[in-house]
C-alpha positions in Angstrom: 99.1 125.4 105.8 97.9 122.8 103.5 98.8 119.5 104.0 100.8 116.9 100.9 97.2 114.6 101.3 97.9 113.8 98.0 101.2 111.9 98.9 99.1 108.9 100.8 95.7 108.8 99.3 94.6 105.5 97.3 95.6 104.8 93.9 93.9 102.7 91.7 95.3 99.8 90.1 96.4 100.8 86.6 94.9 99.6 83.7 97.3 100.7 81.5 99.1 98.1 78.8 103.0 97.6 79.6 104.9 98.0 76.8 107.6 96.1 75.7 110.1 97.7 73.8 111.0 95.7 70.3 113.0 92.7 70.8 112.0 91.9 74.0 110.1 88.6 75.1 106.4 88.5 76.5 106.3 87.7 79.7 104.2 88.4 82.7 104.9 91.2 84.1 104.4 92.9 87.9 101.7 95.8 88.0 102.1 98.8 90.2 99.1 99.5 92.2 99.4 103.8 91.4 97.1 105.0 88.5 99.3 106.1 85.7 102.8 104.7 84.6 105.6 106.3 83.3 106.3 106.6 79.8 109.2 106.0 78.1 111.0 105.9 75.2 111.5 102.7 73.5 115.0 101.0 72.0 116.1 97.9 70.9 117.0 95.2 73.2 119.0 91.2 73.0 116.5 88.9 73.3 115.8 88.0 76.7 115.4 91.3 77.9 112.8 93.9 78.6 111.4 97.0 80.6 109.2 96.5 83.5 107.8 98.7 85.5 108.2 99.7 89.0 106.9 101.0 92.3 109.6 104.0 92.6 111.9 103.9 90.1 109.9 104.2 87.2 110.5 101.8 84.0 113.6 99.4 84.2 115.7 97.1 81.9 115.0 93.3 83.3 116.7 90.0 82.2 114.7 86.8 81.0 113.8 86.0 84.4 112.5 90.2 85.1 114.8 90.8 87.7 115.8 94.0 87.7 119.3 95.7 86.1 121.7 97.5 88.2 125.1 99.8 86.8 127.5 101.1 89.2 128.6 105.1 87.9 132.3 105.5 89.1 131.9 108.3 91.9 134.6 110.3 93.7 134.6 110.0 97.1 136.7 112.1 99.5 140.1 110.1 98.6 139.2 108.3 95.6 137.3 106.8 93.2 135.6 103.7 92.8 133.0 102.0 90.8 132.9 101.2 86.9 134.2 103.2 84.0 132.1 103.3 80.7 133.9 100.8 78.4 135.7 99.7 80.8 136.2 96.0 81.9 134.1 95.9 85.2 135.3 96.4 88.4 133.0 94.4 90.3 134.6 91.2 90.2 135.6 88.2 92.0 137.9 89.8 94.6 136.5 89.0 98.3 137.9 92.6 99.9 139.6 91.7 104.1 140.7 95.8 105.0 138.7 99.1 104.3 139.6 101.2 101.4 140.1 104.7 103.2 138.1 106.5 100.2 136.2 107.8 102.7 137.3 109.5 105.3 138.1 110.1 108.2 138.9 106.5 108.6 142.5 105.1 107.2 142.9 102.2 105.0 143.5 99.0 106.4 140.9 98.2 109.2 140.0 95.1 109.3 136.5 94.5 107.8 133.7 92.5 110.2 132.8 89.1 109.8 134.8 88.3 107.0 134.2 84.4 107.6 130.7 85.4 105.5 131.8 88.3 103.8 130.4 87.6 99.7 132.9 89.0 96.7 131.1 92.3 94.7 130.0 89.5 92.1 128.8 87.3 94.4 126.3 90.4 95.7 125.9 92.1 92.7 125.8 89.2 89.8 126.7 90.3 86.3 124.8 90.2 83.3 126.7 87.4 81.0 126.6 87.3 77.2 127.2 84.1 75.1 130.6 84.2 72.5 128.9 85.8 69.9 125.9 87.8 71.3 125.0 90.9 69.0 125.5 93.7 70.4 122.5 96.0 69.4 121.6 99.9 70.2 123.2 101.4 73.4 123.8 97.7 74.1 127.5 96.2 73.7 129.3 93.4 75.3 132.2 93.8 77.6 135.2 91.0 78.3 135.4 90.5 82.3 138.6 89.9 84.6 138.2 85.8 83.6 137.5 86.5 80.8 133.6 86.1 80.3 131.7 88.2 78.6 129.1 90.7 80.5 126.2 93.0 78.9 126.6 96.8 79.1 124.1 99.4 78.5 125.8 102.4 77.3 128.6 102.0 78.2 128.2 100.0 81.7 128.5 97.0 82.5 124.9 95.8 84.0 123.9 93.1 87.1 121.5 91.7 88.9 120.8 92.3 92.9 120.9 88.9 95.6 117.8 91.2 97.3 115.8 91.3 94.7 113.2 87.6 94.5 110.6 88.5 91.8 110.0 90.3 89.0 109.4 94.3 90.0 111.2 94.1 93.1 114.3 97.4 93.1 116.0 96.3 96.4 119.3 96.4 95.3 119.5 99.8 94.9 117.5 103.1 94.2 117.2 105.8 91.5 117.1 108.8 94.0 119.7 110.9 94.2 121.7 111.4 97.9 123.8 113.8 99.2 128.0 114.1 98.0 128.8 112.6 101.2 126.8 109.2 100.3 129.1 106.3 99.1 129.5 104.3 95.8 125.9 103.2 95.6 124.8 101.4 92.8 121.4 102.6 90.5 119.1 100.6 88.6 119.5 100.5 85.0 116.5 101.4 82.7 114.7 103.5 79.4 115.2 107.3 79.4 111.7 108.5 80.1 108.9 110.0 77.0 109.5 113.8 77.6 110.2 116.5 75.3 114.3 118.0 75.8 112.8 120.8 77.8 111.9 118.4 80.7 113.4 115.7 83.1 112.3 113.6 85.1 113.5 112.9 89.3 112.7 110.2 91.6 111.9 111.9 95.2 109.5 110.6 98.4 106.4 110.9 96.8 107.3 109.8 93.0 108.7 110.2 90.0 108.8 114.3 89.7 107.9 115.9 86.2 111.0 118.8 86.5 112.5 121.4 83.8 115.7 120.7 82.2 117.7 122.9 84.3 115.6 121.4 87.5 113.2 122.9 88.4 109.9 121.5 89.4 106.4 121.8 86.9 102.9 122.6 88.1 99.5 122.2 86.5 96.8 124.7 87.6 92.9 123.2 88.6 91.5 126.1 87.0 92.6 125.5 83.5 91.2 123.2 80.9 92.0 120.2 79.0 94.0 121.6 76.2 93.4 125.2 77.6 95.5 127.5 80.1 93.8 130.1 81.6 96.6 131.8 82.9 97.1 135.3 82.2 97.5 138.3 83.1 98.0 138.6 87.5 98.3 135.0 87.2 101.8 135.1 85.0 102.8 136.8 88.1 103.8 133.8 89.3 103.6 131.1 87.6 105.9 131.2 84.0 104.0 128.6 80.8 106.4 126.4 79.6 106.9 127.0 76.0 107.5 124.8 73.2 109.0 125.4 70.2 107.7 126.2 67.4 109.0 123.3 65.6 107.9 120.7 68.6 105.4 118.1 67.7 102.9 116.6 69.8 104.3 113.4 71.0 102.7 110.6 73.4 101.3 112.1 76.4 102.8 115.5 75.3 100.9 117.6 73.7 101.2 121.6 72.7 98.5 124.3 72.8 99.0 127.9 71.5 98.4 130.8 73.9 98.8 133.1 71.1 99.5 133.9 68.0 102.9 132.3 67.7 103.3 131.5 71.4 103.4 127.7 72.5 102.7 126.0 75.1 103.6 122.7 76.6 100.8 120.3 77.9 100.8 116.8 79.7 97.9 114.6 80.1 95.9 117.2 78.7 96.8 120.1 81.3 98.8 123.2 80.5 102.2 123.1 82.3 104.3 126.5 84.0 107.4 126.8 86.6 106.6 129.0 89.5 108.8 132.4 89.7 109.4 132.6 92.5 111.2 128.6 93.1 114.7 129.1 94.4 115.1 125.3 95.2 115.1 122.4 92.3 112.6 119.9 92.6 110.6 122.1 94.9 107.0 121.0 95.9 106.6 125.5 97.3 104.4 125.7 94.7 101.4 122.9 95.7 101.3 125.1 99.0 99.1 127.3 96.5 95.2 126.8 96.5 94.7 125.1 93.0 98.5 124.3 91.8 100.2 120.9 92.2 103.4 119.4 91.0 103.6 117.1 88.6 104.5 113.5 88.7 105.1 110.9 85.3 103.8 108.5 88.2 103.0 108.7 92.3 104.3 106.2 94.6 102.2 103.7 95.9 100.7 104.4 99.4 102.3 102.8 102.3 99.8 100.4 104.0 96.5 101.7 105.2 95.7 102.6 108.8 99.2 102.0 109.8 101.1 105.8 108.9 100.3 109.3 109.2 101.6 112.1 107.7 103.5 115.5 110.5 104.6 118.4 109.6 107.9 118.4 110.9 110.4 121.7 111.6 111.0 122.1 108.1 108.8 120.1 105.7 106.6 117.0 106.5 107.4 113.2 107.4 105.8 109.6 107.3 105.2 108.9 110.7 103.4 105.7 112.5 100.0 105.6 113.2 100.7 107.8 116.5 102.4 110.1 114.7 106.1 109.6 115.6 108.8 110.0 112.8 109.6 107.2 110.7 113.3 106.7 109.7 115.8 104.7 107.3 118.9 103.2 107.5 121.8 104.0 105.1 124.8 102.2 105.2 127.4 101.4 102.6 131.1 99.9 104.2 134.4 101.5 102.8 135.7 98.3 101.2 136.7 99.0 97.4 133.8 97.6 96.3 131.5 99.7 98.1 128.8 96.9 99.8 125.8 97.6 101.0 125.3 96.8 104.7 121.9 98.3 105.8 120.1 95.4 105.5 119.4 92.5 107.8 121.7 89.6 105.7 124.9 92.3 106.2 126.8 92.8 108.8 125.1 94.8 111.8 128.0 96.1 113.5 127.9 99.2 111.7 124.1 99.6 112.5 124.4 98.7 116.2 127.5 101.2 116.6 125.5 104.4 115.9 122.6 103.3 117.1 123.5 101.8 120.6 127.6 102.2 121.0 127.5 98.8 120.0 124.8 97.1 123.1 122.3 95.6 121.2 119.4 96.1 123.8 120.3 100.6 123.9 119.9 100.2 119.9 116.4 98.8 120.1 115.6 101.2 123.1 116.5 104.0 121.1 115.6 103.2 117.3 112.5 100.6 118.0 111.4 99.2 114.7 107.8 99.7 113.6 106.4 96.5 114.7 103.4 95.5 112.5 100.5 93.2 112.9 101.1 89.2 111.7 99.6 88.9 108.3 99.3 92.7 107.5 98.8 93.0 104.5 100.7 96.2 101.8 99.5 96.1 98.2 102.9 97.1 96.8 106.7 95.4 96.7 107.9 98.7 98.0 106.4 98.0 101.7 106.8 95.0 103.3 107.2 92.8 106.5 110.0 90.4 108.0 111.2 88.7 111.3 114.2 90.0 113.3 115.8 89.1 116.2 116.1 92.6 117.5 119.5 91.3 119.4 121.5 90.6 116.2 119.5 92.5 113.7 119.5 89.7 111.7 116.4 87.7 110.1 114.3 85.3 112.4 112.2 82.1 111.4 108.2 83.2 111.9 107.4 83.6 115.5 110.4 82.5 117.1 111.3 83.5 120.4 112.2 87.2 121.1 111.8 87.7 117.4 110.0 90.9 116.6 107.5 91.1 113.0 107.9 94.9 111.7 107.9 96.9 108.9 110.0 97.5 106.5 110.6 99.6 103.2 112.7 98.4 100.1 113.4 95.2 102.3 114.5 96.7 105.3 113.5 97.4 108.9 112.0 101.4 109.8 112.1 102.7 112.4 111.5 105.0 115.5 113.2 107.8 117.6 113.0 107.3 121.2 114.1 111.3 121.2 111.2 112.2 119.4 108.3 113.1 122.0 105.7 114.3 120.0 104.4 114.1 116.3 106.2 116.0 114.3 109.1 115.7 115.8 112.6 115.0 113.5 115.2 114.7 116.3 117.1 111.9 114.9 117.5 112.6 111.1 121.2 113.3 110.3 122.1 110.7 113.1 125.1 109.1 112.2 128.7 109.1 109.7 127.9 111.9 106.7 124.6 113.3 107.9 123.2 109.7 107.8 124.0 108.6 104.6 127.1 106.4 105.0 126.0 104.7 108.4 123.3 106.4 109.7 119.6 107.4 110.3 117.6 109.8 108.1 114.3 110.8 108.3 111.5 109.6 105.8 110.7 113.3 104.4 108.1 112.7 101.9 109.0 116.8 101.7 111.6 118.9 102.9 110.2 122.3 102.4 107.1 124.6 103.1 105.7 127.6 101.7 105.4 130.0 105.0 103.1 132.3 104.3 100.2 130.2 103.4 97.6 128.8 105.7 
């Protein structure tokens, strides 16, 4: 079985210039440590706004200080919906909820929320991006009136916010563009420009980067035996691989080119490589084709590697997971409460009672024993925005002062601690995957899956 070694291989610092959409102000830009950056479709922006490339979410819109902009799409939950409605007054307001909503069964409404004395309002966590009276709308950018009469910027009708978790340009700690299961809470998403792809393609955020798929959702591949702007996949090759054909009227654009396979039959190329789909793929965003020697999934941008020397990749029961240096699977913790504003509870600055209940029956010592933090050496370097370290008080789950008594220096992903599980006894064990409520998506733990499929007939 061929390993997905390229997932954590070294990546050079990008030598690309950062594209700024028309109307944006020039500013210092964070440069993700990846070899290639995703191209986007420029669009007119209001003064002060621009586009920033990020480590794992591709290009995002940012405000004048470089902080990522987020939206909150309306989502149907089990007993109702919540979020912002397109073109309507923003729902995220200066309202302090004290009880849960009952939108996510099996919990009834009316339960008192934890830490009410310090619970913030929605707009204290998700800061509305305010617009001045008389602000000129441009392109997809407009303004919406808030409950207090002030104006808030919107993109494509969706109100825009910044996150209190983001402290510098390039950070996207508030939310991710990676899709979650249907049982996940009503989560926020980073707002960004459209990826610069022809209509036949789309880009999806996965654990290993920004994956290129066709318009249906199936993975796109390249072949080592092709040459720049020339396909060598004919005859037997075509039984397993389908060239992605370009319409007769299609024109090259940016990194996308067109070659003629045969008279009247055109094929798309991406970064000079002909692209294909795999005949036997049965699931969206599959990586099974990359198990065939010489074939590779296509990314517009790969994720930066985890800190060198501290993590490994392990074969698990149905795929590959990120693991610590000893081979123990890494887990991330997911949590959003059941109030109407669906606040996150997976970060150390949020109430820890949800996590403590799931991992240790509200016994902090048991929780730490069951899901130990992944310890980071003091002074460890990460080289990117997505991986980091922090000091944690393991008995409270909150941030601690550096070198405080009993505090642990731990690795973080998206500014949140990561864990191993005491029940994993050998490399590749994932016994705590989906540990918690709604398969670990609402309040629980998920293994750090790099991929969750394998092609069994390839050695």
